[in-house]
N, C-alpha and C positions, 0 to 999 in steps of 0.2 A: 661428522657431517650431519646436517639436519634433514628433516623429511623431504623438503623440496630438492636439496642436493642429491639425496638418495634416489629420488625418482629419476633425475637426469642420469645418474650413474647407472641405474638399472636399465634405462632405455639404451644407453650406449653399449652396455654389456650384451644386451639382446641383439642389437644391430651388428655387433662383431661376432655373434655366435658363441659367446662365452656363457656358461651355464651357472655361474655362481649366484648366490642369493644375497640380495641387499635387504637388510632387516634391522630393526632396532636392537641395539646392544642389550638393553633390558627389554625383553618382550612385553612387559607390562607398562612401559613408558614410551609410547610412540612420539612424544614430544621431545624426548631426549636424544642422545647421540645414536647414530646409525652406523653400521659397518657392512663389510662384504665377507660372506661366510661360504664354506664349502657346501653345506646342506641347510635345509630350513629348520630342522629339529633344534630348538634352543638348548636342549640338554646335551647333545653330543656334537654339535657343530664346532668348527674351528675357524678362526679368522684367517682370511687369505688375502689381506690387503696388499702385501708385497707381491704375491704371485699375480693377483689381479692387475696391479699396476704394470708389472713387467709384461704381461700378456697384451694389455691394451697398447702399451708403447710398441711392442713388436708388430701388432696388427697395423698401427698407424704408420710405422716405418715402411710397411709394404705398399702403401698407397692410400688414396682417399678412402674415407669411411663409406660404407654402403649407404645409399640414400634411404630415407624413411618411406620408400614406396612412391616417391614422386619423381617425375622427370622434368627437365628444363622446359619452361614455358615462356612464351612471349605474349605480350598484351599491353593494354593500356588501363590505367586507373582513371576513371572519369568521376570526379566528385559530384555529388548530388547538389542541386540548387537549394536544398532545404537546410 
Protein backbone atom coordinates (compact mmCIF):
# COMPACT_ATOMS: atom_id res chain seq x y z
CA UNK A 1 0.00 0.00 0.00
CA UNK A 2 1.10 3.58 -0.52
CA UNK A 3 1.18 6.42 2.04
CA UNK A 4 -2.42 7.55 1.38
CA UNK A 5 -3.78 4.01 1.69
CA UNK A 6 -1.70 3.59 4.86
CA UNK A 7 -3.31 6.70 6.36
CA UNK A 8 -6.79 5.25 5.72
CA UNK A 9 -5.79 1.85 7.14
CA UNK A 10 -4.33 3.52 10.24
CA UNK A 11 -7.53 5.54 10.76
CA UNK A 12 -9.66 2.40 10.45
CA UNK A 13 -7.48 0.45 12.88
CA UNK A 14 -7.75 3.27 15.45
CA UNK A 15 -11.54 3.48 15.04
CA UNK A 16 -11.73 -0.26 15.70
CA UNK A 17 -9.49 -0.02 18.76
CA UNK A 18 -6.68 -2.05 17.18
CA UNK A 19 -3.20 -0.94 18.21
CA UNK A 20 -1.01 -2.09 15.33
CA UNK A 21 1.41 0.29 13.65
CA UNK A 22 1.11 1.33 10.01
CA UNK A 23 4.57 2.32 8.75
CA UNK A 24 6.81 2.26 5.70
CA UNK A 25 8.33 -1.16 5.04
CA UNK A 26 11.66 0.63 4.55
CA UNK A 27 11.78 3.32 7.28
CA UNK A 28 13.99 5.47 5.03
CA UNK A 29 11.56 5.40 2.09
CA UNK A 30 8.19 6.91 2.98
CA UNK A 31 7.30 7.02 -0.73
CA UNK A 32 7.65 3.23 -0.98
CA UNK A 33 5.46 0.37 0.26
CA UNK A 34 3.81 0.53 3.68
CA UNK A 35 2.74 -2.32 5.96
CA UNK A 36 1.04 -3.16 9.24
CA UNK A 37 3.38 -4.13 12.10
CA UNK A 38 3.14 -5.26 15.71
CA UNK A 39 5.33 -2.42 17.07
CA UNK A 40 6.91 0.79 15.78
CA UNK A 41 10.59 -0.20 16.20
CA UNK A 42 11.80 -0.95 12.65
CA UNK A 43 14.55 -3.25 13.94
CA UNK A 44 12.41 -5.67 15.97
CA UNK A 45 8.93 -5.27 14.47
CA UNK A 46 7.09 -8.10 12.76
CA UNK A 47 4.48 -7.76 10.02
CA UNK A 48 0.94 -8.61 11.15
CA UNK A 49 -0.98 -8.12 7.90
CA UNK A 50 -2.87 -11.44 8.15
CA UNK A 51 -3.72 -10.90 11.84
CA UNK A 52 -4.78 -7.30 11.18
CA UNK A 53 -7.02 -8.33 8.30
CA UNK A 54 -8.64 -11.10 10.35
CA UNK A 55 -9.25 -8.71 13.27
CA UNK A 56 -10.76 -6.04 11.03
CA UNK A 57 -13.05 -8.58 9.39
CA UNK A 58 -14.13 -9.89 12.79
CA UNK A 59 -14.93 -6.36 14.01
CA UNK A 60 -16.87 -5.55 10.83
CA UNK A 61 -18.85 -8.77 11.17
CA UNK A 62 -19.98 -7.60 14.63
CA UNK A 63 -21.79 -4.60 13.17
CA UNK A 64 -21.22 -1.14 11.77
CA UNK A 65 -17.90 0.59 12.31
CA UNK A 66 -17.85 3.20 15.05
CA UNK A 67 -18.32 6.69 13.68
CA UNK A 68 -15.47 9.13 13.54
CA UNK A 69 -17.06 11.23 16.27
CA UNK A 70 -19.98 12.57 14.34
CA UNK A 71 -23.67 11.86 14.60
CA UNK A 72 -26.36 11.96 11.95
CA UNK A 73 -27.33 15.46 10.95
CA UNK A 74 -30.10 16.97 8.90
CA UNK A 75 -29.92 20.16 6.97
CA UNK A 76 -29.83 21.86 3.65
CA UNK A 77 -27.01 22.96 1.42
CA UNK A 78 -27.72 26.38 -0.01
CA UNK A 79 -25.34 27.33 -2.80
CA UNK A 80 -24.01 30.85 -2.83
CA UNK A 81 -24.91 33.17 -5.68
CA UNK A 82 -21.23 33.87 -6.34
